[in-house]
C-alpha distance (Angstrom), angle and dihedral (degrees) to the residues before:
residue distance angle dihedral
M1 . . .
S2 3.80 . .
E3 3.81 89.0 .
T4 3.81 89.3 56.5
I5 3.80 92.3 48.1
N6 3.80 91.1 48.6
S7 3.81 92.2 50.8
M8 3.82 90.2 50.3
K9 3.78 91.4 53.1
E10 3.80 90.0 49.2
H11 3.81 94.6 57.9
P12 3.81 105.0 116.8
Q13 3.82 93.6 -126.6
F14 3.81 99.7 34.5
R15 3.79 96.4 101.2
R16 3.81 93.9 42.6
R17 3.81 94.3 49.1
S18 3.81 91.9 45.2
V19 3.80 89.2 56.3
E20 3.80 90.8 46.2
L21 3.80 90.6 52.8
A22 3.82 93.0 46.4
R23 3.82 89.7 51.6
R24 3.79 89.5 56.6
F25 3.79 86.6 58.3
G26 3.79 92.4 52.7
Q27 3.80 101.5 -94.1
D28 3.79 110.7 144.2
V29 3.80 100.4 -149.1
G30 3.77 134.6 136.4
D31 3.79 100.1 -165.1
F32 3.79 139.4 32.5
D33 3.80 90.8 -115.7
E34 3.81 89.5 59.5
L35 3.81 92.4 58.8
P36 3.79 115.9 107.5
E37 3.79 110.2 -100.4
C38 3.80 92.2 -111.4
Y39 3.83 90.7 58.5
R40 3.82 92.8 47.6
E41 3.80 92.3 49.1
F42 3.79 92.2 45.6
C43 3.80 92.0 52.5
E44 3.79 92.2 46.6
I45 3.80 91.3 51.2
I46 3.80 97.6 47.4
G47 3.79 95.2 42.3
Y48 3.76 136.8 -140.1
A49 3.82 98.3 -64.8
R50 3.80 92.4 52.9
V51 3.80 92.5 44.1
C52 3.79 86.4 57.3
N53 3.81 94.1 44.8
M54 3.82 96.8 93.8
L55 3.78 92.2 38.1
V56 3.81 90.3 52.5
L57 3.80 93.1 49.2
S58 3.79 91.0 48.7
D59 3.80 92.4 51.7
L60 3.80 92.6 46.4
N61 3.81 89.7 50.8
K62 3.81 88.1 53.1
G63 3.80 88.4 58.6
L64 3.80 101.7 -101.8
S65 3.79 114.0 149.0
I66 3.79 122.7 -108.7
R67 3.78 89.5 -115.9
R68 3.80 93.8 51.9
V69 3.81 92.2 47.4
A70 3.80 90.5 48.4
V71 3.80 90.6 53.9
R72 3.82 93.1 45.0
Y73 3.81 93.5 53.9
D74 3.80 98.1 31.6
L75 3.79 92.5 -117.9
T76 3.78 130.2 133.2
R77 3.79 118.4 -103.0
Q78 3.80 87.3 -115.2
Q79 3.81 90.6 57.1
V80 3.80 90.8 50.3
E81 3.80 91.4 47.8
T82 3.80 90.3 50.1
I83 3.81 91.1 50.5
K84 3.80 89.4 48.2
N85 3.81 93.5 48.6
N86 3.79 92.9 46.6
G87 3.80 90.0 48.6
Q88 3.80 91.1 52.7
K89 3.82 91.6 51.4
K90 3.81 90.3 58.1
K91 3.81 94.4 55.2
């Protein structure tokens, strides 16, 4: 498990996207290290793909293509499609 957590933290955009997600929940931070510990731990536990989940759905709802969103968040198109399909099931 610690190997998985370490690899999540090493993703080049992990820290940036975690901050972006926290901002959407009202946190006024400029850097990952400024996040409250509970936010940092939460992001580390759920992983990069889940951190991006809400960001992906938001971009898709704005009309961005699956391919463009996949490139933006460094995910596969299949991952983006899965996020999209799971998001539609919850509506």
